C-alpha positions in Angstrom: -57.2 -1.2 -12.9 -57.3 -5.0 -13.3 -54.0 -7.0 -13.5 -53.8 -9.3 -16.6 -52.8 -12.8 -15.9 -49.1 -13.4 -17.0 -50.0 -17.1 -17.7 -52.3 -16.1 -20.5 -51.0 -12.6 -21.5 -47.6 -12.0 -23.1 -47.4 -8.3 -22.1 -48.5 -6.8 -18.8 -48.3 -3.3 -17.3 -45.2 -2.5 -15.2 -46.1 -1.1 -11.8 -45.0 -1.9 -8.2 -47.3 -3.1 -5.5 -50.5 -2.0 -7.3 -50.0 1.7 -7.9 -46.4 2.9 -8.1 -46.1 3.4 -11.9 -42.8 4.1 -13.5 -42.2 7.9 -13.6 -39.3 9.6 -15.3 -38.1 12.4 -13.0 -35.2 13.7 -15.2 -31.8 14.5 -13.6 -31.4 13.4 -10.0 -31.8 16.3 -7.5 -29.8 15.9 -4.3 -31.8 15.5 -1.0 -35.1 14.9 -3.0 -37.3 12.1 -1.8 -38.0 9.5 -4.5 -40.6 6.8 -4.5 -40.6 3.2 -5.9 -40.8 3.4 -9.7 -39.2 6.8 -10.0 -36.5 6.9 -12.8 -33.7 9.5 -12.6 -30.5 10.1 -14.5 -27.2 10.7 -12.6 -23.8 10.9 -14.4 -25.3 9.8 -17.6 -26.8 6.6 -16.1 -30.5 5.9 -15.6 -31.6 4.4 -12.3 -35.0 3.1 -11.0 -35.9 3.5 -7.3 -36.8 0.1 -5.8 -36.2 0.9 -2.1 -38.3 4.0 -1.6 -39.2 6.3 -0.3 -35.5 7.4 -0.1 -33.3 10.5 -0.4 -30.2 8.4 -0.9 -28.3 9.4 -4.1 -28.3 6.6 -6.8 -24.9 4.9 -7.4 -23.7 1.7 -9.1 -24.5 0.0 -5.8 -28.2 -1.2 -5.6 -30.3 1.9 -4.9 -31.8 1.6 -1.4 -28.8 0.3 0.4 -29.3 -3.4 -0.5 -26.1 -5.3 0.1 -24.0 -7.2 -2.4 -21.8 -10.1 -1.4 -18.2 -9.1 -0.8 -15.8 -9.8 -3.7 -12.5 -11.5 -3.1 -9.8 -8.9 -3.0 -6.7 -7.6 -1.2 -7.5 -5.7 1.9 -4.0 -4.6 3.0 -0.4 -5.2 2.1 2.8 -4.1 4.0 6.5 -4.7 3.4 10.0 -3.7 4.7 13.4 -3.7 3.1 15.9 -4.0 5.9 17.6 -6.6 8.1 15.8 -7.1 11.4 18.0 -8.6 14.1 15.9 -10.3 16.7 16.2 -9.2 20.4 13.1 -10.8 22.0 13.4 -14.2 23.6 9.8 -14.7 24.6 6.5 -14.9 22.7 5.0 -12.3 25.0 7.8 -9.8 24.3 8.2 -10.6 20.6 9.6 -8.1 18.2 7.1 -6.4 15.9 8.1 -7.3 12.3 5.2 -6.0 10.2 1.9 -4.3 11.2 -1.3 -4.0 9.2 -3.6 -1.0 9.4 -6.9 -1.5 11.3 -9.4 -3.4 9.2 -13.2 -3.8 9.8 -14.9 -7.2 9.3 -18.4 -8.5 9.3 -17.9 -11.7 11.4 -18.7 -14.0 8.5 -16.2 -13.4 5.7 -13.0 -15.6 5.7 -9.6 -14.0 5.0 -6.2 -15.3 4.2 -3.1 -13.8 6.0 0.2 -14.3 4.3 3.8 -13.6 5.3 7.1 -14.0 3.3 10.7 -13.2 4.2 13.4 -14.2 1.7 16.1 -15.3 4.2 16.3 -16.2 7.9 19.8 -16.1 9.3 20.6 -18.3 12.4 24.3 -18.6 13.2 24.1 -21.1 16.1 23.0 -24.7 15.7 20.0 -25.7 17.9 18.7 -22.1 18.1 15.3 -21.3 16.7 13.2 -18.4 15.3 9.5 -18.3 15.9 6.9 -16.2 14.0 3.6 -15.4 15.7 0.5 -13.8 14.4 -1.2 -11.3 16.7 -4.8 -9.9 16.6 -4.5 -6.7 18.6 -3.3 -7.7 22.1 -4.1 -11.4 21.5 -1.3 -13.8 20.5 -2.8 -16.3 18.0 0.0 -18.8 18.5 3.1 -20.1 16.8 2.7 -19.5 13.1 6.1 -20.7 11.9 9.5 -22.0 13.2 13.0 -22.3 11.8 15.4 -24.7 13.7 18.7 -25.4 11.9 20.6 -28.6 12.3 24.0 -27.0 11.4 25.5 -23.5 12.1 25.0 -20.8 9.5 22.0 -22.3 7.7 19.6 -19.9 6.0 16.1 -20.5 4.6 13.1 -18.3 3.5 9.8 -18.4 5.4 6.4 -18.4 3.6 3.3 -18.6 5.8 -0.4 -18.6 5.2 -3.4 -18.8 7.6 -7.1 -18.7 6.9 -9.2 -16.9 9.5 -12.8 -15.6 10.0 -12.4 -12.5 12.2 -15.2 -11.6 14.5 -17.3 -8.6 13.6 -15.6 -5.3 14.3 -12.2 -3.7 13.8 -9.0 -5.8 14.0 -5.3 -4.9 13.9 -3.2 -7.8 12.9 0.6 -7.8 13.6 3.4 -10.2 12.7 5.9 -10.7 15.5 9.1 -12.8 15.9 11.3 -14.0 18.7 14.2 -16.4 19.3 15.4 -19.2 21.5 19.0 -20.3 22.1 22.2 -18.3 21.5 23.8 -16.4 18.7 22.6 -13.7 16.3 19.4 -14.3 14.4 17.8 -12.1 11.8 15.1 -11.7 9.2 16.9 -10.6 6.1 15.3 -8.5 3.2 16.2 -5.8 0.8 15.0 -3.5 -1.9 15.0 -6.2 -4.6 15.9 -3.5 -7.2 18.9 -5.1 -8.7 20.8 -8.4 -9.1 22.3 -9.6 -5.9 19.7 -7.9 -3.6 17.2 -9.7 -1.5 13.6 -8.8 -2.2 11.4 -7.1 0.5 9.8 -9.1 3.3 6.0 -8.8 2.7 2.7 -9.5 4.2 -0.9 -9.2 3.0 -4.5 -9.8 4.0 -7.1 -10.8 1.4 -10.7 -11.9 1.4 -11.2 -15.6 0.4 -12.6 -15.5 -3.2 -16.0 -17.3 -3.3 -16.5 -20.2 -5.7 -17.7 -19.2 -8.2 -16.2 -15.7 -7.7 -18.8 -13.0 -7.1 -18.6 -9.7 -9.0 -18.3 -6.7 -6.7 -19.8 -3.3 -7.5 -16.6 -1.8 -8.7 -16.3 -4.5 -11.4 -19.4 -3.0 -13.1 -17.2 0.0 -14.2 -14.4 -0.8 -16.8 -10.9 -0.2 -15.6 -9.5 2.9 -17.3 -5.9 3.6 -18.4 -4.5 7.1 -18.8 -2.5 10.0 -17.5 -5.4 11.1 -15.1 -7.9 9.3 -12.8 -11.7 9.5 -13.4 -13.2 12.7 -12.1 -16.4 11.2 -10.8 -15.6 7.6 -9.7 -18.0 5.0 -8.3 -17.1 3.2 -5.1 -14.9 0.2 -6.0 -14.0 1.6 -9.4 -10.4 0.8 -10.6 -8.1 2.8 -12.8 -4.5 2.6 -14.0 -2.5 5.8 -13.9 0.6 6.3 -16.1 2.8 9.3 -16.8 2.9 8.6 -20.6 0.7 6.6 -22.9 3.6 5.8 -25.3 6.5 5.3 -22.9 5.3 5.1 -19.3 8.0 5.1 -16.5 5.4 3.8 -14.0 2.0 2.1 -14.1 0.0 2.4 -10.9 -3.4 0.7 -10.4 -5.8 2.2 -7.9 -9.2 1.4 -6.4 -11.6 4.1 -5.3 -12.8 3.7 -1.7 -15.6 6.1 -0.8 -15.6 5.1 2.8 -12.2 6.7 3.4 -12.8 9.9 5.4 -9.9 12.0 4.1 -9.2 13.2 0.6 -7.0 10.3 -0.4 -9.7 7.9 -1.5 -7.8 6.3 -4.5 -6.0 3.3 -2.9 -2.9 1.9 -4.6 -3.4 -1.9 -5.2 -0.4 -2.7 -7.5 2.0 -1.7 -10.2 5.6 -0.8 -10.9 7.5 1.8 -8.8 8.9 5.0 -10.2 12.7 4.6 -10.2 15.3 7.4 -10.6 19.0 6.3 -10.5 22.0 8.5 -10.8 25.3 6.6 -11.2 27.6 9.6 -11.6 30.1 10.2 -8.8 29.7 13.7 -7.5 31.3 15.7 -4.7 29.8 17.9 -2.0 32.2 20.5 -0.6 30.1 22.2 2.0 29.8 20.8 5.4 27.1 21.0 8.0 24.1 21.7 5.7 21.8 19.8 3.5 22.6 20.6 -0.2 22.0 19.4 -3.7 24.8 17.9 -5.8 25.6 19.0 -9.3 23.1 16.6 -10.7 20.1 17.4 -8.5 18.2 14.4 -7.1 17.2 11.7 -7.6 13.8 13.3 -7.6 10.2 12.9 -8.7 7.3 15.3 -9.2 4.2 13.5 -8.1 1.1 13.5 -10.4 -1.5 13.8 -7.6 -1.6 14.9 -4.0 -1.3 11.8 -1.7 0.7 9.6 0.6 3.8 8.2 -1.1 6.4 5.6 0.1 10.0 6.7 -0.8 12.8 4.2 -0.6 16.2 5.7 -1.1 20.0 5.3 -0.7 23.5 5.9 -2.0 27.1 4.9 -1.8 29.2 7.5 0.1 32.7 8.4 1.0 34.7 11.3 2.5 38.2 12.8 1.9 39.1 12.9 5.6 38.6 10.8 8.6 35.9 10.8 11.4 33.2 12.2 9.1 29.5 11.4 9.3 28.1 11.4 5.7 24.3 11.3 5.1 21.6 11.1 2.4 18.2 12.5 3.2 14.8 12.6 1.6 12.1 15.2 1.8 9.6 17.4 -0.1 10.9 20.0 -2.5 14.2 21.9 -1.9 14.1 21.2 1.8 16.5 22.5 4.5 15.6 19.6 6.9 14.8 16.1 5.6 11.8 14.1 6.5 14.1 11.1 7.0 17.8 10.4 6.5 20.4 7.6 6.6 24.1 7.9 7.1 27.4 6.2 7.9 30.5 7.3 9.8 33.6 7.3 7.6 36.6 6.2 9.7 39.3 7.1 7.3 39.7 9.1 4.1 38.8 7.1 1.0 36.7 4.5 2.8 33.3 3.7 1.3 30.0 2.9 2.9 26.3 2.7 1.8 23.2 4.1 3.4 19.6 3.5 2.7 16.1 4.0 4.2 12.4 4.3 3.5 9.7 6.7 4.7 6.1 7.7 3.9 5.6 11.3 2.7 2.5 13.3 2.3 2.9 15.5 -0.8 0.7 18.1 -2.5 -0.2 17.9 -6.1 2.8 18.7 -8.3 5.1 18.5 -5.2 8.5 17.0 -5.6 10.2 14.2 -3.6 13.9 14.8 -3.6 17.2 13.5 -2.2 19.8 15.9 -0.7 23.2 15.3 1.0 25.2 16.3 4.0 28.5 15.6 5.9 29.4 16.9 9.2 33.2 17.4 9.2 33.7 20.2 6.6 35.4 17.9 4.1 34.7 16.9 0.6 32.2 14.0 0.5 31.6 11.9 -2.5 28.3 10.2 -3.5 27.5 7.7 -6.3 24.9 5.1 -7.1 22.1 7.3 -5.8 18.6 5.9 -6.1 15.0 6.9 -5.3 12.0 4.5 -5.6 8.5 5.9 -5.3 5.2 4.1 -4.9 1.9 5.7 -3.9 -0.2 4.4 -1.0 -3.3 6.6 -1.4 -3.9 9.7 -3.6 -6.7 12.2 -4.2 
């Protein structure tokens, strides 16, 4: 077969390398070897093989394992909601403030590491707080410093650093330490109401190319609904809500096929589910974890997954020398996954307790708060709250 000259002919035959004509093969058959020019249909999309011979299943990534440039996006984000009082006085022995999960890099892609804490408390003039960024066991140096001129000065800290990690797996950690005397702390909170500090946060993101490059997942429109797509493509994003007309939460996920367990939908943003019970209620039983008259706060999760639960309550007791607690767990538990409590020194005194924990929950499982006190007296609870955010789901 002769090849017409494209310079003189408007239409020429389509074939690859002088012989691999286009051939429609129908629905894709797993483990079948396909050649250049073979056209198959998978999940309602037609694909042409350009990297054959191959048994690789077609996907929205280029068929034949060709690489696309990385798109700028968030790789990891962590936060905490407590007050961390510093103990360490050297960089080598610095306190761990926030830890990122292990991340794998290609040795060429730049990233941005960010850290924010809403308030740094230093009660002694001339003392200082240092923040260091660590890569595994390697201290990458002083990242930030607070050195007040006067006693009792407080400031926020916001830090950024651009890095190009070497090829391989890296575990970045944010640590802090102090010099001088006095009490020094990194202060944060739930940020759920007026008068509360917001959480301290850190994130790692790829540097967005200029102009931005479109990743594979962007080829699939972001869906919005009460369920996630049944057959997602790697990198696909979806927004999950509990109601289309009056949602109580909106969670955006990205599907990551490289994750080895079942929880491949990774949470990348959205509002938390919040359940607040203001009513003051009494627990009469002592020494056991029990529900109050208004059970909860609680939430039935929409999908199996790993969820972050932040919780707390105000608490009191009728007698003295009581230890009053609020706990969180899965279902109507007898032993909580985590708990927070306060000793009540005298009848009628009030205190508050709060905490946070990650819970692995089955589909339609419930995250719930229960209550206990250990002096067989009437304990009172009010202002109970539960905030739920997913980390990864099925």
